[in-house]
N, C-alpha and C positions, 0 to 999 in steps of 0.2 A: 249446876250453877254456883251454889253457895251451900254455906252450911246453917244448921238451926241455931238460933240465939235464944228466941223465947217464943212463948206462945200467947197471943192477944186475943181478947173477945171479938167475935164476928157475927155476921148475921146468920141466918139459918142456911147458908151455903156451907158452913162447915168452920171449922179452926183457922184462924189465920197466924200464919207463921211466919215472924220476923227474922230474916234470913240473913240480913247483910248488915254490919255494923257502919255507923256512918264514916269512920275512915275509911273503910275499904269502898264505900260507895263514892266518896270524894276521890279519892286516889284512883279509883277505875277510870272516872271521867277525865281527871287531869292527863293521865297516862294515856288515853286513848287520843286524845286532841293533840299532845305532844308528840307521840309516834306517828301519828298520820302526816301532820307538818313536817316532821324531820324526814319521813321517809321522800315526801314529794320534793322537800328542798334538797334533799341528797341525791336525787335523781338528777336535778339541774346541775349540781356539783359534778356529778359523775359525766354529764354531757360535755364538759370541759376537757375531758380525756377519758373516752369511753373504753379503756382497756385495763385490764389486771393483771399483776405480775406477782410472782413469787420471789422472795429475796429482798436485797437492799436497794435494787435499780430498778426504774421503769422509765423509758422513754420509746419514742416513736421507732426506733431502730431496735429495741430490745425485745425478745421473744415474750409475748404475754399469752395466757392460757385462756382470756376470755376476751373477745372484742365484739362490737356492735357498731356497724357502719354501713358503707356503700361501696359499691365500685363504680360510682359515677351513674349507674342506670338502675341498679336495684340493691335494696336494703337486705344484709344479713346479720345472723348472729353467729358467731363462732366460738366453739368451747373446744380448746384442745386441737384435734384433726377434723372434728366435726362442724360442717358449716349449714346453717339452715335460713333459707331465705324468708325475709321478713318484710318485704316491700309493702308500705301501707301501714305497719304496726311500730317496727323498731327499725332504726337506721334509714330516716327519710331521705328521699332523694331530692336535689334541686337546690335552691337557694337557702331553703330553711332546714338543711340537713342538722339532724340531731340524732342521737342515740335513742332518747326517749321523747315523745311527742308532748305537745304543750298542754294537753289534756291532764296530764299527771306529775307536772312539775310546778314548783313554786320558786320564783315567779313564772308564769307562763311564757313571758319573752324571755331570750337568752340574757341573763345577766349573773354572772357568778358571784360579783360581789354581794348582790342582795341576797342571793341564795344562801350564802355563808352567813350572813346576819340572820336571816330567818332560823337557820340550821343552830347556830349557836345561842341564840335567845331561846328557842324551846328546849336546848339541850339542859340549860338549867332547870326549867320546869319538869324535865324528866329526873334529873339527877337529885335535886334537893327534896322535893317529894317522896322520891323512892327511898332515899336515906330514911326520912321520918317513917314512913311505912315500915322499912326494916325494924327500926326501933320500936315502934308500936308493936308490930307483930310479935316480936319475942318477948318485950316486956309483959305483954298482955297473954302470952302463950297461944296466939291465934297461929302462929307458924306451928309451934308442936303439936298443938290439940287439932287444928283444922286442916294444915296442909301437908303435913309431914305423913308419909305412908307408914303403915304398920308393918311389921315382919309378916303377918298373916297375910296382908293384901299382897305383897310382893312375891308370895309363891308362886311359881309358874303355873301352877293350875288356876289359882286366882286370877292371875292376869290375862291368860287364856280365856276364861270364862267372861271376864269384861270386855275384852277385845270381840268376841263372839256378838256379845249381847249389843254392842255399839254397832257392830257391822249389820246387824240385824234391825237397827233402830228400836232395839227393846229397851227403854230407858227405866231407871229404877222408879219404883213407886212406893207410896206408904212410908214408913219409916226412914227406909233406905234413901229415898228422895231427899231427905232433910239433910243431907251430908254430901260432901264430895266424895265421888267413888274415885278408885285408884287411878285411873287415866287422867281424871281432871287434877288430881294433886300431882301427879308426875308432871303434866304439861304446865301448870301453874309454877311450880317448885323450878321447872327447868327454864322457863321465861324469867321468873324473877331473880332468881340466884344463878343463872347461867347466862341466858341470851342478852338480857339487858346489861349487866356488868362488863360481859365480852364487847358490846358494842360501845360501851362509854370508854372502857380500856384502850380499845383499838382506836377510836376517834382521837383521844389524848396522844395516842402514840404518833399520830400524823401531825402534831404541832411540833415545830422544832424547837420552840420555847420549852414545851414540856419535855421533849427529849434530852434538851440541855440540863433541866432539874432532875429529872428521872430516867437517866440512860438506861436503867434495867428494862424498861418498858421495850427497848428495842430488842434486846436479849431476848425477852420474854415473847415476842411475836416473830422473831426471825427477821426484823427490818422494816422500814416504813411501808414498803410496797406490799409485804405479807400481811402486815396490820390491814392496809386498805384492802385486800382480798378477803381477808376473815371479816371485817366490818361490812363488807357487802353481802357476804354469805350469811351472817347474822341477820342482816337487815331481811334477806329473802326467807329464810326459817321464820322470821317474827310475821312476814306476809302471810306466810301459809298458816301460821297459828293463829292469826286473825281470821281468815276465811274459814277454817275449821270450827273456830269460836263461834262465828256468827252463823254459820249452817247449823250448829247445835241448838243455839238459841231459837231458830226458827223451827227447827223439828221438834224441840221440846216444849213449844208452846210460848211464842214471842210475848204476849201479854204478861203472863205470870213472871217471865225472866226478866223483862224490862221494868215491871214494877218491882221487883226485888232488888234490882240495882239502882233504882232511883229513890224509893221510899223506905 
């Protein structure tokens, strides 16, 4: 969950480890709220046109690689040639037909304009604190010291040992528990310097005004519809990361883990 920063006096229960610096704790919770709101508002935006395409164009008559909808009686999820029935979960049937139900969207009622306002407002809370965290992380060497995996950790044998330990729910203890393990480092670096920037850049690519100013974004992602698809896939990977992250917190001991990221 975190790396050691300092040891503080504690009670008879043992040494208290100060695990997270205050910029990490603040950014963690700002980021958590921003990402959740953006995911939920993004699902409402997706409901306006629940199909994804590759290339420059995307309309009802164009071939999509993903579609969530209904045939009038049953909901379905189609990915390429594979169609999965989803009645009651995705592709609701009836007057309130939507790809994603109200339970997981912001706002809960269909409102594309409001969803975009929520999405863009919290995008600023994702981008600005994220850039400040990048600057702080490199300036204080938090990234180089705590997040960057070493060559020794990246050796196949070391990676495989850590994968097996996690699969068996054998978490590090003692001195090793005070630092990020290699799987944590790789996942955090992947999210902070991979998924989040990709989501931001693909989101910008879907803006006609940004495309006019920075046409290289369209070339970078292969068109606006490809950018939309990549944006959606990055969001799905981010949801997967969050589920694994929360599972590891619960399995490793939620009291200590939450205390370390709060205080």
